[in-house]
C-alpha positions in Angstrom: 100.1 -98.5 103.3 99.3 -95.2 102.7 102.1 -92.5 102.3 102.6 -90.2 105.1 105.4 -87.8 103.7 109.0 -87.6 104.8 108.1 -85.0 107.4 105.4 -87.1 108.9 107.9 -90.2 108.5 110.5 -88.2 110.0 108.4 -86.6 113.5 107.0 -90.6 114.2 110.6 -92.0 113.6 111.8 -88.8 115.9 109.0 -89.8 118.3 109.9 -93.6 118.5 113.8 -92.4 119.4 112.7 -90.8 122.2 111.7 -93.8 124.5 114.0 -96.8 122.3 115.0 -97.8 125.7 112.2 -97.7 127.5 110.9 -100.8 128.1 107.5 -100.4 127.0 107.1 -97.3 125.4 104.2 -98.0 123.7 102.0 -95.7 125.6 104.0 -93.1 125.3 105.0 -92.8 121.5 101.2 -93.5 120.8 100.3 -90.8 123.9 103.2 -88.4 122.1 102.2 -88.9 118.3 98.7 -88.3 119.3 99.5 -84.6 120.7 101.6 -83.7 117.7 99.0 -85.2 115.0 95.7 -85.2 117.3 95.0 -89.2 116.5 96.7 -91.8 115.6 95.3 -93.5 111.8 96.2 -96.2 110.7 98.8 -95.3 107.7 100.8 -94.1 111.1 100.1 -96.9 113.0 101.7 -98.8 110.6 105.1 -96.5 111.2 105.4 -97.1 114.5 105.4 -100.8 113.8 107.7 -100.8 111.5 109.4 -98.4 113.6 109.8 -100.4 117.1 108.7 -104.2 116.0 105.7 -103.5 117.7 102.8 -105.7 115.5 100.1 -103.2 114.1 97.9 -105.6 116.1 98.9 -104.6 119.5 99.2 -100.9 118.3 95.6 -101.1 117.3 94.2 -102.8 120.1 96.1 -100.0 122.8 94.4 -96.9 120.1 90.9 -98.1 120.5 90.8 -99.6 123.6 91.7 -96.3 124.9 89.3 -93.2 125.2 91.6 -91.0 125.2 93.0 -91.5 121.8 91.8 -91.3 118.4 91.4 -92.5 115.0 90.0 -89.4 113.3 90.9 -85.9 113.8 88.6 -84.1 116.2 88.1 -80.8 116.2 89.3 -77.4 116.9 87.0 -77.7 119.8 86.5 -81.3 121.6 83.2 -80.8 124.0 83.7 -83.2 126.8 80.4 -83.9 128.6 81.1 -86.6 132.2 78.0 -88.8 132.1 80.1 -89.9 135.3 77.7 -90.9 138.5 77.1 -87.9 140.1 77.4 -85.7 136.2 74.4 -88.0 135.4 71.8 -87.7 137.8 71.7 -84.0 138.0 70.8 -83.7 133.9 74.5 -84.6 132.3 72.7 -87.0 129.3 70.1 -84.0 128.1 73.3 -81.6 128.2 75.2 -83.0 125.7 71.8 -83.9 124.5 71.6 -80.3 123.6 75.4 -80.0 122.3 73.7 -82.8 119.6 71.0 -81.0 118.6 72.9 -77.3 118.4 75.8 -79.2 116.6 74.3 -81.3 114.8 76.6 -84.3 116.4 76.3 -87.4 118.1 79.1 -88.1 120.7 82.3 -90.1 119.3 81.8 -87.6 116.1 83.1 -83.7 114.5 81.1 -81.2 112.8 81.7 -81.5 109.2 83.0 -77.9 109.4 86.4 -79.3 111.7 85.4 -77.0 115.0 83.6 -79.3 117.1 83.4 -82.5 118.8 81.5 -84.2 120.7 83.1 -87.7 123.1 81.1 -89.0 126.0 83.2 -89.2 128.7 82.9 -91.4 132.0 83.8 -89.6 135.2 86.5 -86.6 135.3 86.5 -86.5 138.6 84.7 -83.2 139.0 81.8 -84.6 140.8 81.4 -81.8 143.1 80.3 -79.9 140.0 78.1 -81.4 138.3 77.0 -82.2 135.6 81.0 -81.0 134.2 81.6 -80.1 131.4 85.7 -79.9 129.4 86.3 -78.2 126.8 89.9 -78.1 125.7 90.9 -78.7 129.1 88.7 -76.0 130.6 86.2 -77.5 133.0 82.4 -75.7 132.8 81.0 -76.3 136.2 77.5 -77.3 137.1 76.1 -76.4 133.0 72.7 -76.1 132.7 70.7 -77.2 129.4 69.7 -73.4 128.7 73.9 -72.3 128.7 74.9 -75.2 126.4 73.9 -72.4 123.1 75.7 -69.1 125.2 78.8 -72.2 125.4 78.9 -72.8 122.1 78.5 -68.9 120.7 81.4 -68.4 122.6 83.1 -70.3 121.2 82.6 -69.6 117.8 82.6 -65.8 118.5 86.5 -66.1 119.8 87.4 -69.1 117.8 90.2 -69.7 120.6 93.3 -71.5 120.0 93.7 -75.6 120.2 
């Protein structure tokens, strides 16, 4: 197991202890860890396994099955492009392609400076405002390809908080 700091181990143990009386605590533990650190690397999964007795294989299976968990750190700005049916037919593929072109990364990747991550999402429930893009939880409605560079520039200028 890779070496985690004592502070990190204490925090992970604290999160696990919050749910010690739950019948099935794994999703809640992983959700809190994802919120705390932004991702769930293998060494953290191993620490959760040691604390809870849940196998690393089961934990890894959950982390890799659900798209909202990540094995790698995400950027300061997580750009989620909806590719659900309504968004797709309204040009979402061209929108995500434009984000990829400008940022020089593919969906699922993060820019080298750690500023941007692009995620391809399935339906986000914003069909009436398709194509929709979610950035750190803020939904951008009816995003046109020609608006993408302006969105990126705005994020770079503001350096907004995550």
